[in-house]
GUMIDO-355348 format. One record per residue (C-alpha): residue number from 0; x, y, z. Coordinates in steps of 0.02 Angstrom, whole numbers, plus 32768, in hexadecimal, padded with zeros to 4 digits. Layout:
> NUM,X,Y,Z .
...
end
This chain:
> 0,818E,806F,8230 .
> 1,811D,80C9,82AB .
> 2,80B3,815F,8281 .
> 3,80A8,81F5,82F2 .
> 4,7FF7,8234,82DE .
> 5,7F9E,8247,8383 .
> 6,7EE2,822E,8390 .
> 7,7E78,82C9,8392 .
> 8,7DF0,82D5,8414 .
> 9,7D45,8317,83EC .
> 10,7D72,83C7,8420 .
> 11,7DEC,83D2,838E .
> 12,7D5B,83CC,8314 .
> 13,7D22,847F,82FF .
> 14,7C67,8495,82ED .
> 15,7C44,852A,827D .
> 16,7B9F,8578,824E .
> 17,7B89,8505,81B9 .
> 18,7C02,8477,81C9 .
> 19,7C82,8419,822D .
> 20,7D34,8443,81FE .
> 21,7D9A,83A3,8200 .
> 22,7E48,83EC,81FF .
> 23,7ED8,839E,819F .
> 24,7E96,82EC,819E .
> 25,7EFC,82CB,8102 .
> 26,7F9A,831A,8147 .
> 27,802B,82A3,8132 .
> 28,8057,8254,81DA .
> 29,8109,826B,8218 .
> 30,8162,81C7,823A .
> 31,81BD,81AD,82DE .
> 32,8267,819C,8288 .
> 33,8251,822E,820E .
> 34,82C4,82C2,8225 .
> 35,8279,836F,823A .
> 36,82FA,83E5,81F3 .
> 37,8305,849F,8212 .
> 38,834D,8536,81B8 .
> 39,83BD,851C,8121 .
> 40,83B7,845E,812A .
> 41,82F9,8463,8125 .
> 42,82FC,84D3,808B .
> 43,837B,8461,8035 .
> 44,8315,83C3,8054 .
> 45,8275,841B,801D .
> 46,82C8,8453,7F7C .
> 47,8309,83A3,7F5C .
> 48,8259,835B,7F77 .
> 49,820B,83DA,7F00 .
> 50,828F,83B3,7E7B .
> 51,8270,82F8,7E8F .
> 52,81B3,8307,7E71 .
> 53,81CC,8385,7DE4 .
> 54,8249,8311,7D8F .
> 55,81C4,8289,7D85 .
> 56,813E,82FE,7D43 .
> 57,81B8,8341,7CC0 .
> 58,81F4,8295,7C8B .
> 59,8147,8248,7C85 .
> 60,80F2,82D4,7C25 .
> 61,8174,8338,7BC4 .
> 62,821E,82E6,7BA6 .
> 63,8220,822A,7BCB .
> 64,82C5,81DC,7C00 .
> 65,8303,8133,7BC5 .
> 66,829F,80B6,7C2E .
> 67,8329,8063,7C95 .
> 68,8384,8107,7CB4 .
> 69,82E1,8155,7CEF .
> 70,82C1,80C7,7D6A .
> 71,8374,80CD,7DAB .
> 72,8367,8188,7DCE .
> 73,82B9,816B,7E19 .
> 74,82FF,80EF,7E99 .
> 75,839E,8155,7EB9 .
> 76,8339,81F1,7EDF .
> 77,82CF,8192,7F5C .
> 78,836A,814C,7FB2 .
> 79,83B7,81F9,7FC0 .
> 80,8318,8248,8006 .
> 81,82F6,81B1,8075 .
> 82,83A1,81B2,80C8 .
> 83,8395,826E,80DD .
> 84,82ED,8265,8135 .
> 85,82E5,81BF,8191 .
> 86,835E,8191,821B .
> 87,83A1,80E2,8231 .
> 88,8393,80E9,82EF .
> 89,8325,8143,836C .
> 90,8343,81F9,8396 .
> 91,8390,822C,843C .
> 92,831F,8269,84C7 .
> 93,8333,830F,851F .
> 94,837F,82B7,85B7 .
> 95,8403,8260,854C .
> 96,8445,8302,8501 .
> 97,8464,8329,8449 .
> 98,84D5,8295,841E .
> 99,84EF,81DD,8448 .
> 100,8575,8166,8405 .
> 101,85EE,81E6,83C1 .
> 102,865E,815D,837D .
> 103,85E1,8140,82EF .
> 104,8607,81F0,82AF .
> 105,86C4,81D2,82A7 .
> 106,86B4,8129,8251 .
> 107,8637,8173,81D4 .
> 108,86AB,8206,81B1 .
> 109,8735,8189,8184 .
> 110,86BA,8126,8117 .
> 111,868F,81C3,80B5 .
> 112,873B,81C2,8063 .
> 113,8725,811A,8008 .
> 114,866E,8148,7FE4 .
> 115,86A2,81E4,7F85 .
> 116,872F,8181,7F32 .
> 117,86AE,8104,7EF2 .
> 118,8644,8193,7EB0 .
> 119,86DD,81DB,7E59 .
> 120,86FE,8132,7E08 .
> 121,8652,8134,7DB6 .
> 122,8683,81DA,7D65 .
> 123,8725,818E,7D25 .
> 124,86C4,80F7,7CE1 .
> 125,8651,816F,7C85 .
> 126,86E8,81C3,7C36 .
> 127,8729,8119,7BFC .
> 128,8682,80EE,7BAC .
> 129,867B,8199,7B59 .
> 130,8728,817B,7B12 .
> 131,86EE,80DB,7ABF .
> 132,8718,8055,7B40 .
> 133,86AB,7FBA,7B28 .
> 134,86CF,7F79,7BD7 .
> 135,8715,7FBE,7C78 .
> 136,87AD,7F5D,7CB9 .
> 137,877A,7ED7,7D36 .
> 138,8801,7F0D,7DB2 .
> 139,87BD,7FBE,7DB6 .
> 140,8709,7F84,7DCD .
> 141,8739,7F09,7E54 .
> 142,87BB,7F62,7EBF .
> 143,8799,8019,7E9D .
> 144,86DB,8013,7E97 .
> 145,868D,7F6E,7ECF .
> 146,86DE,7F42,7F75 .
> 147,86EC,7FF7,7FB1 .
> 148,8633,800F,7F88 .
> 149,85FF,7F76,7FEC .
> 150,8671,7FA3,807E .
> 151,8633,8056,808C .
> 152,857C,8024,8074 .
> 153,8589,7FA0,80FC .
> 154,85E4,8019,8170 .
> 155,8563,80A2,8153 .
> 156,84D1,802C,8174 .
> 157,851A,7FE5,8215 .
> 158,854D,8090,8256 .
> 159,849E,80D5,8235 .
> 160,8456,8052,82AA .
> 161,84B5,809E,833D .
> 162,84C1,8154,8308 .
> 163,844A,81B9,8377 .
> 164,8436,8274,836A .
> 165,83B2,82FA,8382 .
> 166,831F,82F5,830D .
> 167,8350,8395,82B3 .
> 168,8403,835C,828D .
> 169,8440,82FA,81F7 .
> 170,84A6,825A,8206 .
> 171,8555,823D,81C3 .
> 172,8539,8181,81A8 .
> 173,84A3,81AE,813C .
> 174,8511,8223,80D6 .
> 175,857E,818B,80B1 .
> 176,84E3,812C,8077 .
> 177,84AB,81BE,800B .
> 178,8554,81C5,7FB3 .
> 179,854E,8108,7F9A .
> 180,849D,8116,7F53 .
> 181,84D7,8198,7ED5 .
> 182,856F,812D,7EA9 .
> 183,8501,8093,7E88 .
> 184,848D,80F8,7E18 .
> 185,851F,814B,7DC0 .
> 186,8570,80A3,7D9B .
> 187,84CF,805B,7D53 .
> 188,84B6,80F6,7CE8 .
> 189,8568,80E2,7CA7 .
> 190,856A,8024,7C97 .
> 191,84BB,8006,7C56 .
> 192,84D9,8029,7BA0 .
> 193,8487,7FB3,7B25 .
> 194,8517,7F38,7B11 .
> 195,8533,7F25,7BCC .
> 196,8479,7F0C,7BEF .
> 197,8476,7E7B,7B76 .
> 198,84FF,7E24,7BDA .
> 199,84A4,7E23,7C82 .
> 200,848B,7D75,7CC8 .
> 201,851E,7D2F,7C65 .
> 202,85D6,7D17,7C8A .
> 203,85FA,7DAE,7C1B .
> 204,859E,7E28,7C8D .
> 205,8611,7EAF,7CD7 .
> 206,863D,7E80,7D8A .
> 207,8618,7F31,7DC2 .
> 208,855E,7F16,7D9E .
> 209,8559,7E8E,7E22 .
> 210,85B4,7EFB,7EA1 .
> 211,8541,7F8E,7E7D .
> 212,84A7,7F1E,7E89 .
> 213,84DD,7ED7,7F32 .
> 214,84FC,7F86,7F74 .
> 215,8459,7FC8,7F2B .
> 216,83F5,7F36,7F72 .
> 217,8441,7F53,801F .
> 218,8415,800C,8017 .
> 219,8362,7FE6,7FE1 .
> 220,834C,7F68,806E .
> 221,8391,7FE1,80F0 .
> 222,831B,806D,80BB .
> 223,828B,7FF1,80B5 .
> 224,82B1,7FC2,8169 .
> 225,82A9,807A,819A .
> 226,8206,80A6,8144 .
> 227,81A3,8002,813F .
> 228,81E8,7F97,81CC .
> 229,8241,7EF1,81CE .
> 230,81BA,7E80,8183 .
> 231,81E1,7EA1,80CC .
> 232,829D,7EA2,80EE .
> 233,8295,7DF8,8143 .
> 234,822E,7DAF,80B6 .
> 235,82A6,7DFA,8037 .
> 236,833D,7DB1,8091 .
> 237,82EA,7D06,8098 .
> 238,82CF,7D0B,7FDC .
> 239,8383,7D43,7FC0 .
> 240,83C0,7CB5,802F .
> 241,8357,7C3E,7FC7 .
> 242,83B8,7C70,7F2A .
> 243,8456,7C21,7F70 .
> 244,8408,7B9C,7FE2 .
> 245,8390,7B59,7F5C .
> 246,8406,7AD2,7F18 .
> 247,840C,7A83,7FC5 .
> 248,834F,7A83,7FE5 .
> 249,82E3,79E8,7FCA .
> 250,8244,79D3,7F65 .
> 251,81F3,7A59,7EFC .
> 252,825C,7AE3,7F4E .
> 253,82FF,7AA1,7F07 .
> 254,834D,7AE8,7E68 .
> 255,83FA,7AE3,7E15 .
> 256,8434,7B88,7E60 .
> 257,847B,7C2F,7E26 .
> 258,8526,7C79,7E47 .
> 259,8533,7D1E,7EA6 .
> 260,8570,7D7B,7E0C .
> 261,84ED,7D34,7D97 .
> 262,845D,7D58,7E0D .
> 263,8490,7E08,7E3E .
> 264,84BC,7E37,7D8C .
> 265,8403,7E1A,7D66 .
> 266,83AD,7E55,7E04 .
> 267,83C4,7F0F,7DD8 .
> 268,8370,7EF7,7D2E .
> 269,82BB,7EEE,7CF5 .
> 270,82BD,7E3A,7D38 .
> 271,82C7,7E7F,7DE8 .
> 272,82DA,7F2B,7E37 .
> 273,82BC,7F89,7D94 .
> 274,822B,7F17,7D67 .
> 275,816D,7F27,7D75 .
> 276,8166,7F6E,7E26 .
> 277,81E0,7FFC,7E02 .
> 278,8191,8016,7D56 .
> 279,80EE,803C,7DB0 .
> 280,8138,80A1,7E3F .
> 281,819B,810E,7DC6 .
> 282,8102,8137,7D5C .
> 283,8052,811C,7D9E .
> 284,8075,8119,7E59 .
> 285,80E2,81B4,7E61 .
> 286,8067,8212,7DF1 .
> 287,7FD1,81E6,7E5E .
> 288,8031,820D,7EFC .
> 289,804F,82BB,7EB5 .
> 290,7F95,82C2,7E8B .
> 291,7F6B,8291,7F3E .
> 292,7FE3,8317,7F7E .
> 293,7F88,8399,7F15 .
> 294,7EE3,8360,7F61 .
> 295,7F35,836A,800C .
> 296,7F79,8417,7FF0 .
> 297,7ECD,8456,7FBA .
> 298,7E7E,8404,8055 .
> 299,7E0D,8392,7FF0 .
> 300,7E29,830A,8073 .
> 301,7DD6,8379,80F6 .
> 302,7D41,838C,8081 .
> 303,7D37,82CF,8066 .
> 304,7D2A,82B2,8122 .
> 305,7CAF,8341,813E .
> 306,7C44,8301,80AE .
> 307,7C43,8254,80FD .
> 308,7C0D,82A1,81A3 .
> 309,7B7F,82FE,814D .
> 310,7B41,825F,80F6 .
> 311,7B53,81DE,8180 .
> 312,7B70,8237,8226 .
> 313,7ABB,823A,8261 .
> 314,7A9A,8180,824F .
> 315,7AB6,810B,82E2 .
> 316,7B6F,80EF,8300 .
> 317,7B8B,8184,828C .
> 318,7C47,819D,82A0 .
> 319,7C66,80E7,8272 .
> 320,7C04,80FD,81D1 .
> 321,7C61,819F,81B2 .
> 322,7D01,813A,81C4 .
> 323,7CC6,80C3,813A .
> 324,7C9C,814E,80BF .
> 325,7D33,81BA,80E8 .
> 326,7DAE,8129,80E4 .
> 327,7D69,80EF,803D .
> 328,7D81,819C,7FF4 .
> 329,7E2D,81B7,8041 .
> 330,7E67,8105,8021 .
> 331,7E55,811B,7F66 .
> 332,7EE5,8197,7F68 .
> 333,7F48,814E,7FFA .
> 334,7FC5,80C5,7FD3 .
> 335,7FC2,806B,807C .
> 336,7F3A,802B,80F0 .
> 337,7F9A,8062,818B .
> 338,7FB4,8111,8144 .
> 339,7EFA,811E,8122 .
> 340,7ED5,80EA,81D5 .
> 341,7F46,8172,8219 .
> 342,7EFF,81FC,81A9 .
> 343,7E44,81DF,81C3 .
> 344,7E49,817A,8264 .
> 345,7E95,8207,82C8 .
> 346,7DEB,825C,82B7 .
> 347,7D6C,81CF,82A9 .
> 348,7DAC,8159,8331 .
> 349,7D97,81D7,83C1 .
> 350,7CE9,8202,837E .
> 351,7CB9,814A,8378 .
> 352,7CEE,8136,842D .
> 353,7C87,81D0,8458 .
> 354,7BE4,8185,8419 .
> 355,7BFE,80DE,8472 .
> 356,7C75,8070,840F .
> 357,7CF7,8015,8475 .
> 358,7DAE,803D,8455 .
> 359,7DC2,7F94,8400 .
> 360,7D2A,7FAA,838F .
> 361,7D55,805D,8360 .
> 362,7E03,802B,8329 .
> 363,7DC3,7F8F,82D0 .
> 364,7D42,7FEF,8269 .
> 365,7DC3,806E,8231 .
> 366,7E42,7FE7,8205 .
> 367,7DC3,7F84,819F .
> 368,7D82,801F,8145 .
> 369,7E31,8061,8120 .
> 370,7E66,7FB9,80DC .
> 371,7DCF,7FBB,8069 .
> 372,7E0E,805E,8020 .
> 373,7E97,7FFA,7FCA .
> 374,7E15,7F9D,7F62 .
> 375,7DAE,8038,7F38 .
> 376,7DB5,806A,7E80 .
> 377,7DEB,80CD,7E21 .
> 378,7E98,80D7,7E73 .
> 379,7E96,8043,7EED .
> 380,7F2E,8081,7F4B .
> 381,7F9D,8065,7EB1 .
> 382,7F79,7FAA,7EAE .
> 383,7F16,7FB8,7E0C .
> 384,7FAD,7FFF,7DB2 .
> 385,8020,7F71,7DE9 .
> 386,7F9B,7EF3,7DB5 .
> 387,7F8E,7F45,7D0A .
> 388,804C,7F42,7CF7 .
> 389,805C,7E8B,7D29 .
> 390,7FC6,7E45,7CCC .
> 391,7FC0,7EB6,7C33 .
> 392,7F05,7ECD,7C53 .
> 393,7ECF,7F82,7C32 .
> 394,7EC2,7FED,7CCD .
> 395,7E0F,8021,7CA5 .
> 396,7DD9,7F6B,7C9E .
> 397,7E26,7F4C,7D49 .
> 398,7DD2,7FE6,7D94 .
> 399,7D27,7FB1,7D51 .
> 400,7D3F,7EFF,7D92 .
> 401,7D65,7F44,7E40 .
> 402,7CBF,7FA1,7E53 .
> 403,7C4C,7F15,7E92 .
> 404,7CCE,7EC5,7F08 .
> 405,7CED,7F70,7F55 .
> 406,7C31,7F8C,7F6B .
> 407,7C20,7EE1,7FBF .
> 408,7CB1,7F01,8034 .
> 409,7C77,7FAC,806E .
> 410,7BC2,7F73,8078 .
> 411,7BF9,7EE5,80EA .
> 412,7C5A,7F5B,815B .
> 413,7BC6,7FD3,815C .
> 414,7B4D,7F48,818E .
> 415,7BC4,7F10,8218 .
> 416,7BCE,7FC1,825C .
> 417,7B12,7FDB,8251 .
> 418,7AE9,7F36,82A8 .
> 419,7B63,7F59,8334 .
> 420,7B1B,8007,834C .
> 421,7A6A,7FBE,8354 .
> 422,7AA0,7F31,83C6 .
> 423,7AF1,7FA6,8445 .
> 424,7A75,8036,8432 .
> 425,7AF1,80B7,83F4 .
> 426,7AB9,8163,83BE .
> 427,7AEE,81C9,832A .
> 428,7B37,8277,8337 .
> 429,7AC9,830E,8356 .
> 430,7A9D,8381,82C7 .
> 431,7AFA,8412,8318 .
> 432,7B98,83A6,831B .
> 433,7B93,8384,8261 .
> 434,7BB3,83E2,81BF .
> 435,7B1C,841A,815C .
> 436,7B02,83A7,80C7 .
> 437,7AC3,843B,8064 .
> 438,7B69,8494,807D .
> 439,7BCB,83F8,8050 .
> 440,7B68,83DF,7FB0 .
> 441,7B90,8491,7F7C .
> 442,7C49,8462,7F84 .
> 443,7C36,83C0,7F23 .
> 444,7CA0,840C,7E98 .
> 445,7D34,83D1,7F03 .
> 446,7D0F,8322,7EC0 .
> 447,7D36,8362,7E10 .
> 448,7DEE,832B,7E0B .
> 449,7DBD,8275,7E2C .
> 450,7D2C,8282,7DB0 .
> 451,7DA2,82CA,7D2C .
> 452,7E1C,823C,7D4E .
> 453,7D97,81B7,7D33 .
> 454,7D4D,820B,7C99 .
> 455,7DF8,8224,7C4A .
> 456,7E25,816E,7C64 .
> 457,7D84,8131,7C15 .
> 458,7D98,81AB,7B85 .
> 459,7E36,814C,7B57 .
> 460,7EBA,81C1,7B9E .
> 461,7F57,816C,7BE1 .
> 462,7F64,8158,7C9D .
> 463,7FF4,81D6,7C9F .
> 464,7F92,8258,7C3D .
> 465,7EF2,823B,7CA2 .
> 466,7F51,8249,7D47 .
> 467,7FA6,82E9,7D0F .
> 468,7EFF,8336,7CDB .
> 469,7EB4,8306,7D83 .
> 470,7F48,8353,7DDE .
> 471,7F38,83F7,7D7D .
> 472,7E7C,83F8,7D9B .
> 473,7E9A,83E5,7E57 .
> 474,7EFC,8488,7E54 .
> 475,7E79,84E0,7DE8 .
> 476,7DE6,84A4,7E51 .
> 477,7E3B,84E3,7EEE .
> 478,7E2C,8595,7EAB .
> 479,7D70,8589,7EC7 .
> 480,7D87,854F,7F7C .
> 481,7DC9,85A6,8018 .
> 482,7E6F,8547,8005 .
> 483,7EB0,858F,7F62 .
> 484,7F51,8545,7F1F .
> 485,7FD1,85C8,7EEE .
> 486,8089,85AF,7EC4 .
> 487,80B6,8591,7F7A .
> 488,802E,850C,7F8F .
> 489,805E,84B5,7EEC .
> 490,8114,84AD,7F22 .
> 491,80DD,846B,7FCC .
> 492,8076,83E4,7F74 .
> 493,810E,83B1,7F0D .
> 494,8176,83AB,7FAB .
> 495,8100,833F,8012 .
> 496,80E4,82CE,7F7B .
> 497,819C,829D,7F82 .
> 498,8190,8279,803C .
> 499,80F2,8212,8022 .
> 500,8144,81B1,7F93 .
> 501,81E1,8177,7FEF .
> 502,8192,80E4,8047 .
> 503,812F,809E,7FB6 .
> 504,81BF,80B3,7F39 .
> 505,8241,805D,7FA4 .
> 506,81C4,7FD4,7FD1 .
> 507,81A4,7FB6,7F18 .
> 508,8260,7FAB,7EFB .
> 509,8272,7F2F,7F8B .
> 510,81E0,7ECA,7F46 .
> 511,823E,7ECD,7EA0 .
> 512,82CC,7E6E,7EF2 .
> 513,8251,7DE6,7F27 .
> 514,81FE,7DE3,7E7C .
> 515,82AC,7DD3,7E30 .
> 516,82D3,7D3C,7E9D .
> 517,822F,7CEB,7E6D .
> 518,8248,7D05,7DB3 .
> 519,8301,7CD9,7DAE .
> 520,82F5,7C3C,7E1A .
> 521,8250,7BFE,7DD4 .
> 522,8205,7BE2,7E81 .
> 523,8161,7C2D,7E46 .
> 524,814F,7BA8,7DC1 .
> 525,8173,7B1F,7E40 .
> 526,80F0,7B68,7EB4 .
> 527,8074,7B62,7E22 .
> 528,8097,7AA9,7E0F .
> 529,8076,7A90,7EC9 .
> 530,7FD2,7AEF,7EB9 .
> 531,7F9F,7A81,7E26 .
> 532,7FC4,79E6,7E8E .
> 533,7F54,7A26,7F1A .
> 534,7ECC,7A51,7E9B .
> 535,7EC6,799B,7E64 .
> 536,7E7C,7973,7F0E .
> 537,7E0D,7A0E,7F18 .
> 538,7E0B,7AB2,7EBA .
> 539,7DBE,7B08,7F52 .
> 540,7E4C,7AC5,7FBD .
> 541,7EC9,7B0D,7F40 .
> 542,7E74,7BB8,7F4C .
> 543,7E78,7BB2,800B .
> 544,7F31,7B83,8003 .
> 545,7F50,7C16,7F8C .
> 546,7EF1,7C88,8004 .
> 547,7F5F,7C59,8097 .
> 548,7FFF,7C72,8032 .
> 549,7FC4,7D1D,7FF5 .
> 550,7F9B,7D56,80A5 .
> 551,803D,7D0F,80EA .
> 552,80A5,7D68,8066 .
> 553,8047,7E0A,8085 .
> 554,8054,7E11,8142 .
> 555,80B0,7EAB,817E .
> 556,80C6,7EEE,80CD .
> 557,8077,7F84,8077 .
> 558,7FF0,7F57,7FF9 .
> 559,8056,7F74,7F5B .
> 560,80E7,7F07,7F94 .
> 561,8073,7E81,7FD8 .
> 562,8015,7E73,7F34 .
> 563,80B3,7E79,7EC8 .
> 564,8100,7DE7,7F27 .
> 565,8060,7D80,7F33 .
> 566,803B,7D9E,7E7A .
> 567,80E5,7D56,7E4D .
> 568,80D2,7CBB,7EBA .
> 569,8018,7C92,7EBF .
> 570,7FC1,7CDD,7E27 .
> 571,801C,7C75,7DA1 .
> 572,7FE4,7BD6,7DF8 .
> 573,7F2F,7C10,7DFC .
> 574,7F36,7C39,7D43 .
> 575,7F76,7B89,7D21 .
> 576,7EDF,7B47,7D7F .
> 577,7E77,7B92,7CF3 .
> 578,7E43,7C31,7D4E .
> 579,7E3A,7CCE,7CE4 .
> 580,7ED2,7D41,7D01 .
> 581,7E65,7DD1,7D3E .
> 582,7E0C,7D62,7DBB .
> 583,7EB0,7D12,7DF5 .
> 584,7F05,7DB9,7E12 .
> 585,7E6E,7E05,7E6B .
> 586,7E6B,7D6A,7EDA .
> 587,7F20,7D86,7F0A .
> 588,7F0C,7E43,7F17 .
> 589,7E7C,7E3A,7F92 .
> 590,7ED7,7DC7,8009 .
> 591,7F75,7E30,7FFC .
> 592,7F0A,7EC6,802E .
> 593,7EAF,7E74,80C0 .
> 594,7F53,7E36,8109 .
> 595,7F53,7EE5,8157 .
> 596,7EC5,7EAE,81CC .
> 597,7EF2,7DF6,81DD .
> 598,7F3D,7DBE,8284 .
> 599,7FC3,7DAA,82BE .
> 600,801B,7E2F,8253 .
> 601,7F97,7EB1,8228 .
> 602,7FE6,7F5A,8203 .
> 603,7F43,7FBA,81ED .
> 604,7EFA,7F72,828D .
> 605,7F97,7F9B,82EF .
> 606,7F95,804F,82B0 .
> 607,7EDD,805E,82E5 .
> 608,7F02,8011,8390 .
> 609,7F8A,8093,83AC .
> 610,7F08,811D,8394 .
> 611,7E77,80CB,83F1 .
> 612,7EDF,8090,8485 .
> 613,7EA4,7FDC,8474 .
> 614,7F11,7F41,8472 .
> 615,7F5B,7F22,83C6 .
> 616,7F2F,7E68,83BB .
> 617,7E7A,7E79,83F2 .
> 618,7E64,7F09,8376 .
> 619,7EAA,7E9E,82E9 .
> 620,7E33,7E0F,8316 .
> 621,7D9F,7E88,8319 .
> 622,7DD0,7ED8,8273 .
> 623,7DE3,7E29,8227 .
> 624,7D2F,7E04,825C .
> 625,7CED,7EA9,8217 .
> 626,7D47,7E8E,8171 .
> 627,7D16,7DD7,8164 .
> 628,7CBE,7DF5,80BD .
> 629,7D67,7E1A,806D .
> 630,7D9B,7D67,8092 .
> 631,7D02,7D22,8039 .
> 632,7CEF,7D9B,7FA6 .
> 633,7D89,7D58,7F48 .
> 634,7D3E,7CA9,7F47 .
> 635,7CA1,7CF7,7EFE .
> 636,7D0A,7D31,7E67 .
> 637,7D34,7C7D,7E41 .
> 638,7C81,7C3C,7E4B .
> 639,7C2C,7CD5,7DFF .
> 640,7C8B,7D3A,7D7D .
> 641,7BFB,7DB8,7D73 .
> 642,7C40,7E08,7E11 .
> 643,7CD6,7E40,7DAA .
> 644,7C64,7E81,7D1F .
> 645,7C89,7DE7,7CB4 .
> 646,7BD5,7DC5,7C80 .
> 647,7B3A,7E18,7C38 .
> 648,7AE8,7EAA,7C91 .
> 649,7A56,7E43,7CD4 .
> 650,7ACC,7DC0,7D1F .
> 651,7B3A,7E4A,7D69 .
> 652,7AA4,7EA0,7DB8 .
> 653,7A60,7DFD,7E00 .
> 654,7B0C,7DCE,7E43 .
> 655,7B1D,7E78,7E97 .
> 656,7A71,7E72,7EE8 .
> 657,7A7F,7DC0,7F27 .
> 658,7B32,7DDB,7F64 .
> 659,7AFB,7E78,7FC2 .
> 660,7A73,7E12,8019 .
> 661,7AF8,7D8F,803A .
> 662,7B72,7E05,8090 .
> 663,7ADE,7E50,80F1 .
> 664,7AB4,7DA5,8138 .
> 665,7B6C,7D7D,8151 .
> 666,7B7F,7E1C,81B8 .
> 667,7AE7,7DED,8220 .
> 668,7B28,7D3D,823B .
> 669,7BD7,7D75,826D .
> 670,7B99,7DFE,82E2 .
> 671,7B02,7D9F,8327 .
> 672,7A7C,7E20,82FC .
> 673,79EE,7E0F,827F .
> 674,793D,7E56,826E .
> 675,795E,7ED0,82FD .
> 676,797F,7E49,837E .
> 677,7A18,7DE6,83B6 .
> 678,7A2A,7D3E,8360 .
> 679,7A45,7C93,83AD .
> 680,7AD5,7C25,8375 .
> 681,7A5E,7BBD,830B .
> 682,7A1C,7C59,82B4 .
> 683,7ACD,7C9A,829B .
> 684,7B04,7BF8,8248 .
> 685,7A69,7BFC,81DA .
> 686,7A8F,7CB0,81A8 .
> 687,7B42,7C84,8179 .
> 688,7B02,7BF0,8114 .
> 689,7A82,7C5D,80BC .
> 690,7B09,7CDF,8099 .
> 691,7B7C,7C5F,8048 .
> 692,7AED,7C1D,7FDD .
> 693,7AC0,7CCE,7FA3 .
> 694,7B74,7CFA,7F82 .
> 695,7B92,7C5F,7F17 .
> 696,7B2D,7CAC,7E8A .
> 697,7AC7,7C1C,7E41 .
> 698,7A0A,7C2A,7E2E .
> 699,79E5,7B8F,7E97 .
> 700,7A60,7BC2,7F1E .
> 701,7A15,7C72,7F21 .
> 702,7966,7C2B,7F3B .
> 703,79A6,7BB6,7FC3 .
> 704,79FC,7C49,8018 .
> 705,795E,7CB2,8012 .
> 706,78F8,7C23,805D .
> 707,7977,7C0B,80E9 .
> 708,797C,7CC7,810B .
> 709,78BD,7CCC,8113 .
> 710,78C0,7C40,8194 .
> 711,793E,7CA1,81FD .
> 712,78D3,7D3E,81EF .
> 713,7839,7CE1,8231 .
> 714,78A0,7C95,82BE .
> 715,78E2,7D41,82EC .
> 716,7832,7D8B,82ED .
> 717,77FA,7D04,8366 .
> 718,7895,7D21,83D0 .
> 719,7870,7DDC,83D6 .
> 720,77BD,7DBB,840E .
> 721,77F7,7D44,8497 .
> 722,787A,7DBF,84D4 .
> 723,77FA,7E4C,84D6 .
> 724,7781,7DE0,8539 .
> 725,7809,7DB0,85B4 .
end
């Protein structure tokens, strides 16, 4: 998926009497394959999107649905909206005319007939169940529902790959896929009564469940390809292939095997697609996306960026520091690192280049800062909610534990930016280019929705209730700002929330397929055994191995999916090593997050490079260097639990202070700048050594680190004197 959000140059930032107006920095970017409807079709899709968001608010707060039925409708709604909005192939250019490959239309028109027939069959099945039938005849499920569903789904998917039309026109192959999506959901709503659910995974399971699950999985994978790229689809297909190839594999990968019917009768249950990932996307994630849309609609994102300019814009390398603050604020409510890059980077990257940053450095700073937004409490880009669902640890405990690691990460990026600005002699922005801090402080009431969210959570309100209160407060607070939210703005917020939710919901569903494979085949348990074997040689080596697996599984995937998969494969093994569950899951979560800036597949870095104009690979290498602390902080959890608030207040305070000094020296060592002078290779190695000693957390290691840092400081003073004399 590529995002169409072109970089703004400095002239696009309006300088008013009191403040800079950063326009629409939180406006949702339009993807390259997203249709832009007009007229009646636009109104229909907007209405559908508003209904979809409203359905979730109503079900979560007023009249809850039965859990599985709610999740099935949740996924089906996303598939319908996704196939309406996102094309399976590129749009035609003006030179090519309005249409290419007309034959796809005719084949799709023919495929519509069996698609509607399959949908009709689900209605007839419902009538049978209502009339007291305990089971639907196998022949009906197989020949009048199952095979026609798979045939039409496959035809619709393949036709959509070649079907090319104008951007404002809908696609007939996608209509086939929409009908199939509704048919799959309708079958599950009919078939998933209590007795039939109990039979899943056994030879007594209705054969139609397997057919519907195969069709539903194919539809989820196709929409995932359209909105999140091929990485997650390829990984999902590899895991699906493993289900049936496992009996023929050697060593710890081998297992007895599952039949097609047994596996697929379970994959569309809470063991797979309807499991933890969809549980979170259908509750917490969708609610906080609506909350973010309300903040967007009231232009709070603009205020966040302007506030960051007022605080940090004057210091050396100002726009880069603005990027850190703004991306931290925006990243809390943005579910993807790449999306955060596009929203704030379109403003900050051109400004960084203006004050002297290279294209590569400007993109790297934004990518590293935006990635950090995913570990910023209280929302953490929805990752905290999935962690709470998987581990059973209260959300508030997870949010508190994330505070010090987030401080260390952003402090490290800040030090990197500051050192580079000092090293290259960059200036800050002029006072007349910046918003007045006094004016920004007067508008600090715009932070109230987030404050209300945090306070409500710590007062013991449920996450759903706290999120709803924060959403309502966003609308109320807007009435005291220039961007008041009336009925039109509220409806617009509900509409864009549905658009924003499509990617993350379908990605969670696709991750559910992978989680289902892991749980049903037991490969996670076998990986845990392998990790224990490695730990016998060295526990540190086992952690490094777990780090590489977490990054590898996360490459090219959005944060939520990356963490969900890595948590299923890696975290159980770490827990068996004797690591506390909170520490183990934070370890996995951090590496799943930083996979967005880890070469060779670094989605956040690639998005930043597209805006800055730099080469994608060199930007990813530079962002990896700037975010290097994120690769060390998780190891700090293991050696020093105080960094996750698992100690007394004195120990926590000492761990924070020494770790801050550690990341300060680490930044100086990596960048080659310390005590206002460039550092030699010997000094850089000493700084890195001092940093690691300070980060470790023991009293003796802290003293040794301080002594080593003092030696480097004296060496740097002598070097500065010699350079001045020369």
